[in-house]
C-alpha positions as CSV (number, residue, x, y, z in Angstrom):
1,L,57.0,-44.7,-59.4
2,P,54.6,-43.2,-61.9
3,I,54.5,-45.3,-65.1
4,Y,55.3,-49.0,-65.4
5,A,56.0,-48.8,-69.2
6,D,58.9,-46.4,-68.6
7,F,60.7,-49.2,-66.8
8,A,59.2,-52.3,-68.5
9,A,62.5,-53.4,-70.0
10,G,63.5,-54.7,-66.6
11,N,61.9,-57.3,-64.4
12,H,60.0,-54.8,-62.1
13,I,57.2,-55.5,-59.7
14,R,54.0,-54.0,-61.3
15,T,52.6,-52.9,-57.9
16,K,55.5,-50.5,-57.3
17,F,54.1,-48.2,-60.1
18,A,51.1,-45.9,-59.8
19,D,49.5,-46.9,-63.1
20,S,49.9,-50.7,-63.1
21,G,49.5,-50.9,-59.3
22,I,46.1,-49.2,-59.4
23,S,45.0,-51.2,-62.4
24,D,46.1,-54.5,-60.8
25,L,44.3,-53.6,-57.6
26,V,41.1,-52.8,-59.4
27,D,41.3,-56.0,-61.4
28,E,41.8,-58.0,-58.2
29,M,38.9,-56.2,-56.5
30,V,36.6,-57.0,-59.4
31,A,37.8,-60.7,-59.4
32,Q,36.8,-60.8,-55.7
33,G,33.3,-59.5,-56.5
34,A,33.6,-55.7,-56.3
35,S,31.6,-53.6,-58.7
36,K,34.0,-51.3,-60.6
37,R,31.2,-48.8,-61.4
38,R,30.6,-48.3,-57.7
39,M,34.3,-47.7,-56.9
40,K,35.5,-44.3,-55.7
41,A,39.1,-43.3,-55.0
42,K,41.0,-41.1,-52.6
43,I,44.7,-40.4,-53.1
44,A,47.4,-39.0,-50.8
45,G,51.1,-38.4,-51.1
46,G,53.2,-36.9,-53.9
47,A,55.2,-34.6,-51.7
48,A,58.5,-33.1,-53.0
49,M,60.5,-34.3,-50.0
50,F,64.0,-34.0,-51.5
51,A,65.1,-30.7,-53.0
52,S,67.6,-32.4,-55.2
53,A,65.0,-34.6,-56.9
54,G,64.8,-32.6,-60.1
55,E,62.4,-35.1,-61.7
56,A,59.4,-34.1,-59.4
57,I,58.6,-37.8,-58.9
58,G,55.9,-36.9,-56.4
59,L,54.0,-34.8,-58.8
60,R,54.4,-37.4,-61.6
61,N,53.1,-40.1,-59.2
62,V,50.0,-37.9,-58.4
63,E,49.3,-37.2,-62.1
64,S,49.8,-40.9,-63.0
65,C,47.2,-41.8,-60.3
66,R,44.7,-39.3,-61.6
67,Q,45.2,-40.4,-65.2
68,T,44.9,-44.1,-64.4
69,L,41.7,-43.5,-62.4
70,R,40.3,-41.4,-65.3
71,N,41.2,-44.2,-67.7
72,L,39.5,-46.8,-65.5
73,G,36.4,-44.6,-65.1
74,I,36.8,-44.4,-61.3
75,Q,35.8,-41.1,-59.6
76,L,38.4,-39.3,-57.6
77,V,36.5,-38.0,-54.6
78,A,39.3,-36.7,-52.3
79,Q,43.0,-36.0,-52.3
80,D,45.7,-34.7,-50.1
81,T,48.7,-34.3,-52.3
82,G,51.8,-32.2,-52.8
83,G,53.6,-30.1,-50.3
84,N,57.1,-30.8,-49.1
85,K,56.6,-33.1,-46.1
86,G,56.0,-36.9,-46.3
């Protein structure tokens, strides 16, 4: 799922969402001693697997990942996203 705040009214698991999942992962990596400024990211996924899914959830997930990485200052070095097969 793309954005945690869109579903925040419920009791949802943060790591199920692209934005909060990435942020929480980075926070935990830093807590374990990783250097955020040395981090680089690669993303995969975001296929449009179901023709009836009018919301384009895959594309929204990819854009949420990209935006979250930009906000965190983490360089996106590779991606394999989109298409119609998972």
